[in-house]
C-alpha positions as CSV (number, residue, x, y, z in Angstrom):
1,M,123.9,9.9,136.3
2,L,123.9,12.8,139.0
3,N,126.2,10.7,141.5
4,K,129.4,11.2,140.0
5,R,132.5,12.6,142.0
6,D,133.6,15.1,139.2
7,P,136.7,16.5,139.2
8,P,136.8,20.4,139.5
9,R,137.8,20.9,136.1
10,P,136.4,23.5,133.5
11,E,136.2,20.9,130.7
12,D,133.7,18.0,133.1
13,H,130.9,20.6,133.9
14,I,128.8,18.8,131.3
15,I,126.6,16.4,132.5
16,A,125.1,13.2,131.0
17,H,121.2,13.1,131.1
18,H,118.5,12.0,129.1
19,V,117.5,15.2,126.9
20,E,114.2,14.3,126.1
21,P,111.4,14.9,128.9
22,W,109.7,11.8,128.2
23,K,113.0,9.4,128.2
24,I,113.2,11.2,131.7
25,L,110.0,9.8,133.1
26,E,110.7,6.3,131.7
27,A,113.8,6.1,133.6
28,K,111.8,7.4,136.5
29,E,109.4,4.3,136.3
30,K,112.1,2.3,135.8
31,G,113.5,3.4,139.2
32,C,116.3,6.0,138.1
33,Q,116.5,8.4,141.1
34,S,117.6,11.0,139.5
35,C,114.9,11.2,136.7
36,R,113.1,10.9,139.6
37,L,114.4,14.1,141.0
38,L,114.4,15.4,137.9
39,S,110.5,15.2,136.6
40,Q,109.7,16.5,140.0
41,A,111.9,19.7,138.4
42,M,109.9,19.7,135.6
43,D,106.5,19.3,137.4
44,I,107.1,22.6,139.6
45,I,108.3,24.2,135.9
46,L,104.6,23.4,134.7
47,R,102.9,24.6,137.8
48,D,104.8,27.7,139.1
49,Y,106.6,28.8,136.3
50,S,104.4,28.8,133.9
51,Y,104.3,32.2,133.4
52,E,107.2,32.3,131.5
53,G,104.6,30.7,128.1
54,S,107.5,29.2,126.6
55,I,107.5,25.4,128.6
56,T,103.5,24.2,128.8
57,S,102.2,20.5,129.5
58,S,101.2,20.5,125.8
59,N,104.5,21.0,124.2
60,M,106.4,19.4,126.9
61,R,107.3,16.2,126.0
62,D,108.7,17.9,122.6
63,S,110.9,20.5,125.0
64,R,114.7,19.4,124.9
65,L,116.6,19.5,128.4
66,H,120.1,20.9,129.3
67,I,122.1,20.5,132.2
68,D,125.5,21.6,133.5
69,R,127.5,22.3,137.0
70,D,127.6,26.2,137.3
71,L,131.2,26.2,138.7
72,Y,130.9,29.6,139.7
73,H,128.5,29.1,142.0
74,D,129.8,26.6,144.0
75,R,128.8,23.4,141.1
76,R,125.5,23.7,141.5
77,L,123.3,22.4,139.2
78,R,121.7,24.3,136.3
79,I,118.6,22.8,133.9
80,Y,117.7,24.6,130.8
81,L,114.9,24.0,128.8
82,W,114.5,24.7,125.6
83,A,110.8,24.9,124.0
84,P,109.8,24.0,120.3
85,R,108.4,26.4,118.1
86,M,107.2,26.5,114.6
87,V,108.7,29.1,112.8
88,Q,107.9,30.4,108.7
89,D,110.5,30.5,105.7
90,L,110.8,34.2,104.7
91,D,109.1,32.9,101.3
92,G,106.0,31.5,103.8
93,T,106.4,28.4,101.5
94,S,107.2,25.8,104.4
95,T,107.6,25.9,108.6
96,N,110.2,24.7,110.6
97,K,110.9,23.8,113.9
98,V,113.3,25.9,116.1
99,W,114.3,26.0,119.3
100,T,113.9,28.7,122.2
101,A,116.1,29.1,125.4
102,A,113.7,29.0,128.1
103,T,114.4,30.4,131.6
104,S,117.2,28.2,133.3
105,Y,117.1,26.7,137.5
106,E,119.5,25.8,139.7
107,V,119.3,22.0,141.5
108,F,121.1,22.5,144.8
109,T,122.1,21.4,148.4
110,T,122.3,23.1,151.5
111,P,125.9,23.3,153.3
112,G,126.4,20.5,156.1
113,P,127.7,17.0,156.8
114,S,127.4,14.5,154.1
115,S,129.0,11.5,153.2
116,R,131.4,11.5,150.4
117,D,129.3,8.7,148.4
118,S,126.2,10.5,148.9
119,L,123.7,9.9,146.2
120,W,123.8,13.7,145.5
121,S,127.4,14.3,146.2
122,A,127.9,15.9,142.6
123,I,125.0,18.7,143.3
124,G,126.4,22.1,144.5
125,Y,125.4,23.9,147.5
126,G,123.3,27.0,147.7
127,R,121.7,28.8,150.4
128,L,117.9,29.2,151.6
129,I,116.5,32.9,152.1
130,S,114.0,33.3,155.1
131,D,110.6,35.4,154.5
132,E,112.1,37.8,157.2
133,A,113.7,41.1,156.0
134,L,116.4,40.9,158.2
135,S,116.8,37.3,159.5
136,S,119.9,35.8,161.9
137,E,120.5,34.2,158.2
138,R,120.9,37.3,156.2
139,T,122.3,39.1,159.0
140,S,125.3,36.7,159.8
141,M,126.0,36.8,155.9
142,M,126.5,40.5,155.8
143,K,128.4,40.2,159.0
144,M,130.9,37.8,157.9
145,W,131.6,39.8,154.4
146,L,132.4,42.7,156.8
147,E,134.6,40.3,159.2
148,S,135.7,38.4,155.8
149,C,137.1,42.2,154.1
150,L,139.1,43.6,157.0
151,R,140.6,40.0,157.9
152,D,141.2,39.2,154.7
153,H,141.4,41.8,152.4
154,P,144.8,43.3,152.0
155,E,143.9,45.6,149.2
156,C,141.0,47.2,150.9
157,Q,143.0,47.5,153.9
158,S,146.0,49.3,152.1
159,T,143.5,51.5,150.7
160,F,141.4,52.4,153.5
161,S,142.3,52.8,157.0
162,T,140.2,49.9,158.8
163,R,140.2,51.8,162.3
164,P,137.3,54.1,163.2
165,T,137.5,57.7,161.8
166,L,136.7,61.2,162.3
167,L,132.7,60.9,162.1
168,P,131.3,63.6,159.6
169,D,130.0,67.5,160.7
170,R,126.6,65.8,161.4
171,V,125.5,61.8,161.7
172,L,122.6,59.9,163.1
173,F,122.8,58.2,166.5
174,V,120.9,54.9,166.1
175,R,122.7,52.6,168.4
176,S,120.0,50.0,169.4
177,N,117.7,50.8,172.7
178,Y,118.6,54.5,172.5
179,D,116.5,57.1,170.7
180,I,117.4,58.3,167.6
181,R,119.3,61.6,167.2
182,L,121.4,64.1,165.2
183,H,125.0,64.3,166.3
184,V,126.8,67.4,165.7
185,N,130.5,66.9,165.5
186,I,132.7,69.7,166.6
187,G,135.7,68.3,164.9
188,K,137.2,65.6,167.0
189,D,134.7,62.7,167.6
190,I,135.6,59.5,165.8
191,G,133.8,56.2,165.1
192,R,132.5,53.5,162.9
193,Y,129.4,55.1,161.0
194,A,127.5,54.1,157.8
195,A,126.2,55.9,155.1
196,L,123.1,55.8,152.9
197,S,123.1,55.9,149.5
198,H,119.3,56.3,148.1
199,C,116.8,58.2,145.7
200,W,115.0,60.8,146.6
201,G,112.1,60.3,144.2
202,G,110.8,63.7,144.7
203,Q,110.6,65.9,147.9
204,I,111.3,64.4,151.6
205,A,108.9,65.1,154.2
206,L,111.6,64.8,157.0
207,Q,114.5,67.0,157.0
208,T,117.2,68.8,158.8
209,T,116.2,72.6,158.3
210,R,117.5,75.8,160.4
211,K,114.0,75.2,162.3
212,T,114.7,71.6,162.9
213,I,118.0,71.2,163.8
214,G,117.6,72.4,167.6
215,S,115.0,69.6,168.1
216,F,116.3,66.8,166.4
217,Q,119.6,67.1,168.2
218,N,117.4,66.0,170.8
219,D,115.0,63.2,169.2
220,I,114.2,62.2,166.0
221,P,111.7,59.3,166.9
222,F,112.0,56.2,164.6
223,H,107.8,56.0,163.7
224,T,108.6,59.8,162.0
225,L,111.4,58.1,159.9
226,P,110.8,57.7,156.1
227,K,110.4,53.8,155.4
228,S,113.8,53.7,153.7
229,F,115.3,55.9,156.6
230,Q,114.0,53.1,159.2
231,D,115.2,50.1,157.3
232,A,118.5,51.8,157.4
233,V,118.6,52.6,161.0
234,M,117.5,48.5,161.7
235,V,120.8,47.4,159.4
236,C,123.2,49.7,161.6
237,R,121.9,48.2,164.7
238,A,122.0,44.5,163.0
239,L,125.5,44.6,161.9
240,E,126.3,47.2,165.6
241,I,126.8,50.4,163.9
242,D,126.4,53.3,166.1
243,Y,126.1,56.3,163.8
244,L,124.6,56.8,160.3
245,W,125.0,59.5,157.7
246,I,121.9,60.3,155.6
247,D,122.1,63.5,153.4
248,S,118.5,65.0,154.0
249,L,118.9,65.1,157.5
250,C,122.7,65.3,158.0
251,I,122.6,68.9,155.9
252,I,120.6,71.7,156.4
253,Q,118.2,71.7,153.2
254,D,117.2,75.3,153.3
255,S,121.1,76.6,154.0
256,K,122.4,76.9,150.4
257,D,126.0,77.7,152.4
258,D,125.4,74.5,154.4
259,W,124.8,72.5,151.1
260,T,128.0,73.8,149.2
261,E,130.3,73.0,152.2
262,Q,128.8,69.4,153.0
263,A,129.3,68.9,149.0
264,F,132.9,69.6,149.3
265,K,132.8,67.0,152.3
266,M,130.8,64.4,150.5
267,Y,134.3,62.6,149.2
268,A,135.5,62.0,152.4
269,G,132.2,61.5,154.1
270,Y,131.3,58.3,151.6
271,S,135.2,57.4,151.4
272,N,135.6,57.0,155.6
273,S,132.0,55.3,155.9
274,F,132.9,52.1,157.8
275,V,130.2,50.8,155.1
276,T,127.7,52.7,152.5
277,I,124.0,51.0,152.7
278,A,122.7,51.4,149.0
279,A,118.9,51.5,149.1
280,D,118.9,50.0,144.9
281,A,115.2,48.8,145.3
282,A,114.1,51.7,146.6
283,Q,112.3,54.3,144.4
284,N,112.0,56.7,146.7
285,S,112.4,57.5,150.1
286,T,109.0,55.9,151.7
287,C,109.5,52.8,150.1
288,G,111.3,51.3,152.0
289,F,114.5,48.6,150.5
290,L,114.9,45.3,152.7
291,P,114.3,42.6,150.7
292,T,111.3,40.3,151.2
293,Q,108.8,37.8,150.1
294,V,105.9,39.6,148.3
295,G,103.6,36.7,148.7
296,K,103.3,35.4,145.3
297,D,102.8,31.9,144.6
298,R,106.4,32.4,142.5
299,T,108.9,35.0,143.5
300,P,112.8,34.5,142.5
301,E,113.9,33.5,145.8
302,K,111.4,30.8,146.3
303,A,113.0,27.5,146.8
304,H,111.2,24.0,146.1
305,E,112.1,21.0,148.3
306,L,112.4,18.0,145.9
307,E,111.9,14.8,147.5
308,S,114.6,12.4,146.9
309,C,115.7,8.8,148.1
310,C,118.7,10.6,150.5
311,N,118.1,11.1,154.1
312,E,120.9,12.8,154.8
313,K,120.7,15.3,152.4
314,K,117.4,17.8,151.0
315,V,117.6,19.0,147.5
316,Y,115.7,22.0,146.3
317,M,116.0,23.6,143.3
318,R,114.6,27.5,142.2
319,M,114.9,29.9,139.2
320,A,118.3,30.6,138.4
321,G,119.6,34.5,138.3
322,K,120.2,36.4,135.1
323,L,123.8,37.1,136.2
324,A,124.9,40.9,134.8
325,T,127.6,41.4,132.5
326,G,128.8,44.3,130.9
327,C,126.9,46.6,132.8
328,F,126.9,48.6,136.5
329,C,125.0,46.0,138.4
330,Y,125.4,44.4,141.9
331,H,122.7,41.5,141.9
332,S,122.0,37.9,139.6
333,W,118.2,37.9,139.7
334,G,118.2,41.6,137.3
335,G,120.2,41.0,134.9
336,S,121.4,43.4,132.8
337,K,118.3,46.1,134.2
338,K,119.3,48.7,136.2
339,T,117.5,49.5,139.5
340,F,116.2,53.0,140.6
341,L,119.6,53.6,142.7
342,E,121.6,52.9,139.2
343,S,119.7,55.2,137.4
344,R,120.3,58.5,139.7
345,G,123.8,60.6,138.9
346,W,124.6,61.3,142.6
347,A,124.7,57.4,143.2
348,L,127.8,56.4,140.9
349,Q,130.0,58.3,143.2
350,E,128.4,57.2,146.2
351,T,129.3,53.7,145.4
352,I,132.8,54.1,143.6
353,L,134.0,55.9,146.6
354,P,133.3,54.0,149.9
355,R,135.4,50.9,150.8
356,R,132.5,48.7,151.4
357,V,129.3,48.6,149.9
358,L,125.9,46.6,150.6
359,H,123.4,46.7,147.9
360,F,120.0,46.1,148.6
361,A,117.9,44.9,145.4
362,A,114.4,44.0,145.3
363,E,115.2,40.1,145.9
364,E,118.6,39.7,147.2
365,V,121.4,42.0,149.3
366,A,125.1,42.1,147.1
367,W,128.5,42.8,148.9
368,Q,130.9,44.8,146.9
369,C,134.3,46.0,148.3
370,E,137.6,46.6,146.9
371,C,138.6,43.0,145.8
372,Q,135.4,41.5,146.1
373,H,131.6,41.4,144.5
374,E,128.8,38.5,146.1
375,N,125.0,38.1,146.7
376,H,122.9,36.6,148.9
377,P,121.6,34.0,148.6
378,R,123.3,33.5,145.3
379,E,127.4,34.5,146.0
380,Q,129.9,35.5,143.1
381,V,128.2,37.9,141.0
382,E,129.9,38.1,137.3
383,G,130.2,41.2,135.9
384,R,132.0,44.6,135.5
385,N,132.6,46.4,139.3
386,E,133.4,49.7,139.0
387,K,135.4,49.9,142.3
388,L,137.6,47.6,140.6
389,L,138.4,49.9,138.2
390,F,140.3,52.0,140.4
391,N,141.7,48.9,141.9
392,S,143.5,48.0,139.0
393,R,147.2,48.2,139.0
394,P,148.4,50.1,137.3
395,F,145.8,52.3,136.7
396,D,144.5,52.6,133.3
397,L,142.7,55.9,133.5
398,K,142.2,56.3,129.4
399,R,140.3,52.7,129.5
400,N,138.8,53.2,132.7
401,W,137.9,57.0,132.3
402,D,135.8,56.2,129.0
403,L,133.8,53.6,130.9
404,I,132.8,55.5,133.7
405,V,132.1,58.8,131.1
406,R,129.8,56.8,129.4
407,E,128.3,55.1,132.5
408,Y,127.9,58.6,134.7
409,S,126.6,60.7,131.4
410,S,123.4,58.6,130.8
411,R,122.0,58.7,134.6
412,S,119.5,61.0,135.4
413,F,119.8,64.6,138.2
414,S,116.5,66.2,140.1
415,R,118.8,69.3,139.1
416,D,121.1,69.3,136.1
417,S,123.3,71.8,137.6
418,D,124.3,69.0,139.9
419,R,126.3,67.1,136.9
420,L,129.7,68.4,137.5
421,I,129.6,68.7,141.2
422,A,128.4,65.1,141.7
423,F,131.3,64.0,139.5
424,A,133.7,65.5,141.9
425,G,134.5,62.5,144.1
426,I,135.0,60.3,141.2
427,A,137.4,62.4,139.5
428,S,139.1,63.2,143.2
429,R,139.7,59.4,143.5
430,A,141.0,59.6,140.1
431,Q,143.2,61.7,141.0
432,Q,144.9,59.6,143.6
433,Y,146.0,57.3,141.3
434,C,147.8,60.4,138.7
435,P,148.8,62.7,140.8
436,N,150.5,63.9,138.1
437,V,147.8,64.8,135.3
438,R,145.8,67.6,135.2
439,Y,142.2,67.5,135.6
440,L,139.9,69.3,133.5
441,P,136.0,69.6,133.7
442,G,135.2,65.9,133.1
443,M,138.8,64.9,131.3
444,W,142.2,65.2,131.9
445,E,144.9,67.1,130.1
446,D,146.9,63.7,129.1
447,G,144.8,62.9,126.6
448,L,143.1,66.0,126.1
449,L,142.8,65.3,122.3
450,R,141.1,62.3,122.2
451,S,138.6,63.4,125.4
452,L,137.7,66.2,122.9
453,L,136.3,64.0,120.8
454,W,133.2,63.4,122.6
455,S,129.9,62.9,121.1
456,T,126.2,62.9,122.3
457,E,124.0,59.8,122.2
458,Q,120.7,60.8,121.3
459,L,117.9,58.5,123.9
460,A,114.6,58.1,123.5
461,Y,113.9,58.3,127.1
462,Y,116.6,61.8,127.4
463,S,117.4,63.9,125.3
464,S,120.8,66.6,125.3
465,K,120.6,69.9,126.1
466,R,123.0,72.9,127.2
467,V,123.0,72.7,131.3
468,N,121.4,77.0,132.2
469,P,123.1,78.1,134.3
470,R,126.2,77.2,132.6
471,I,128.1,74.8,135.0
472,A,130.9,73.8,132.1
473,P,133.3,75.5,129.5
474,S,131.5,74.1,125.9
475,W,133.7,71.7,125.1
476,S,133.6,69.3,128.4
477,W,130.5,66.6,128.0
478,T,129.7,68.1,131.6
479,S,128.1,71.4,130.2
480,I,125.2,69.3,128.5
481,T,122.9,66.8,130.1
482,G,122.4,63.1,129.0
483,A,124.5,60.4,127.8
484,V,127.7,61.2,125.7
485,T,130.1,58.5,123.9
486,T,133.5,58.5,123.7
487,V,136.2,57.4,120.8
488,E,137.8,53.9,121.5
489,S,140.6,54.6,119.5
490,S,143.9,55.6,121.0
491,E,145.8,58.6,120.3
492,K,148.8,57.1,118.1
493,D,145.3,56.3,115.5
494,L,144.3,60.1,115.3
495,Y,146.0,61.9,112.9
496,P,145.2,65.5,114.2
497,K,144.5,68.9,112.1
498,I,145.3,71.4,114.6
499,H,148.1,71.9,116.8
500,G,149.7,74.4,120.1
501,L,146.8,72.1,122.4
502,S,146.8,73.8,125.9
503,A,144.9,74.1,128.7
504,S,144.5,76.4,131.4
505,L,143.1,77.4,134.9
506,H,141.9,80.8,136.0
507,P,143.6,81.4,139.2
508,S,140.3,81.6,141.2
509,V,139.4,78.4,141.0
510,R,142.5,76.4,141.7
511,G,142.0,73.9,144.2
512,M,138.3,74.0,143.4
513,E,138.8,72.5,140.0
514,Y,136.8,69.3,140.9
515,H,133.8,71.3,142.0
516,V,133.9,74.3,139.4
517,G,134.4,74.3,135.9
518,T,133.7,77.6,134.5
519,G,137.4,78.6,134.4
520,A,138.9,76.5,132.3
521,N,140.2,77.3,128.9
522,I,141.9,75.1,125.6
523,T,143.9,77.0,123.5
524,F,144.8,75.3,120.1
525,S,145.7,76.3,116.1
526,G,143.7,74.2,113.2
527,L,142.0,75.6,109.6
528,L,138.6,77.0,110.2
529,F,135.6,76.1,107.4
530,H,132.7,77.8,106.3
531,V,129.6,75.9,108.1
532,T,125.9,76.0,108.3
533,S,123.2,76.0,110.5
534,F,120.1,75.0,108.8
535,R,116.5,73.6,110.3
536,E,114.6,71.1,109.1
537,V,110.8,70.5,109.1
538,N,109.5,68.2,111.5
539,M,113.2,67.2,112.8
540,S,115.4,68.5,115.4
541,S,118.0,71.4,114.5
542,T,121.1,69.9,113.0
543,L,124.2,71.2,111.2
544,S,125.5,70.7,108.1
545,A,128.8,71.3,107.3
546,S,130.2,71.8,103.7
547,I,133.8,72.9,103.3
548,S,134.2,75.5,101.0
549,E,137.4,77.5,100.3
550,L,140.2,77.5,103.0
551,I,139.6,81.0,104.5
552,G,142.9,81.2,107.1
553,I,144.0,79.7,110.2
554,M,143.8,81.4,113.1
555,N,144.0,80.8,116.7
556,F,140.8,80.9,118.7
557,H,139.5,80.0,122.8
558,C,136.8,77.0,121.8
559,I,133.9,79.7,120.6
560,C,132.9,78.9,117.2
561,Q,132.0,81.1,114.5
562,F,129.3,80.1,112.2
563,D,128.5,82.5,109.6
564,N,128.8,85.3,111.6
565,R,127.3,84.3,114.6
566,N,128.0,83.1,117.8
567,M,126.9,79.8,118.0
568,S,128.6,78.8,121.0
569,N,125.1,77.6,123.1
570,M,124.3,74.8,119.9
571,L,125.5,71.1,121.0
572,P,128.6,69.7,119.1
């Protein structure tokens, strides 16, 4: 059954096997080594994964087993168990047995010398994970990803320089066997540095201020660093990177002028980093982010060795990852559920701008660059990679921009006023691919009519409101908080009733249009209809528009008059 050497064809990923568990047990007693292996797998499922609740010893006999070969992950085997469940008809007169898909599991061997005719030659390779957060295996894998990117990825090398670059104004010197200190660059120092993308999660105890900057240039004791910062230092030292940029320590936190200046430089800071360390798993700076085994009976990375008659190869089984689909997700185990970092607005540009990113999720480490998206231990990750959106040629600004706007707007901010400036790096990167298209706050002049048709998406956990003080014009989605949706149809499918649409930027904001949105205006001509604003009992304020007689044609600058009252502060 399992020792068939199948050719690498997609149509051959299904493997012949017994469907009923009781038949597997019978075949095992008759000497089938493959069924012996599968029976062990079923025992482990009952023993260590019974929390799923759908597969129990009482219904295992009635369950159904399915096995196929995962063509995306070195052809390793996947086992699926379907549990029976009795469901009543709608009228309640009868019950029927239905099959519910339970969690899937993967069976794999480790790479190494083996015979071509090995009994388990059909089982693909996987990787075992050490309990140690920065084990030699995990460190070697991260170094391999870096070296492979530098050597084999022409897109990464053509997009960004692979040589040491100019250091930011301030970085932490973290070389092994040396004291950590804040290094101030006077404008000529070059080197390779890592940047940390992390969740603040409230106030950070250790910050650079006008009072502490002098002492930090002499020494920052390792034990005084929050746990996530300590982890970032350890990763840098493991990868032999001498410098580390962390916002709370490299920006003077009690200086508004310095914060504003450094915010303008964040684009270069993340873009020029040799690698960015994304602390996906850490809710705040004190949590730490290096993945470790948590000591429970069952963890996602825990692999069980299966007894086999083959001495030349060991066979293992563990729960399979829930691959991410249709979301900005970097890890296989987490599936479509976002990590702490993926819910933060600032973090989107911090993963789009760098040439390379190492994501540290709760159970695994993932790699992301312009060309590749992998994780450890499960390798290639399926799903949407927002870095690859920018790497497509030719760059489809309209399609890709909608995806980014929807994702970014659904994220949260500690300060609503950061909503525009935290998007500046993304806009600046997109401008590189479309240098002849003028940028307006959150949108582009090419396709402006369609871009104006955004709407708020009311989510249970986050409502929309105007950002106060005002940071952008009311016609831009950056002027509000909360998620927005965009029109998916193209402009050729729209039938506008306006004409003369044009945009302008005030001279005072030219050159700063990525960071400042209050100097943008649009003008167009159209029909004006009577609109009434009212409030319903026990409901939020809504708008009801009733078309009466045409009262004229007028030009206006995106400040609407409702019942002779200025309603520019109301949500569209």
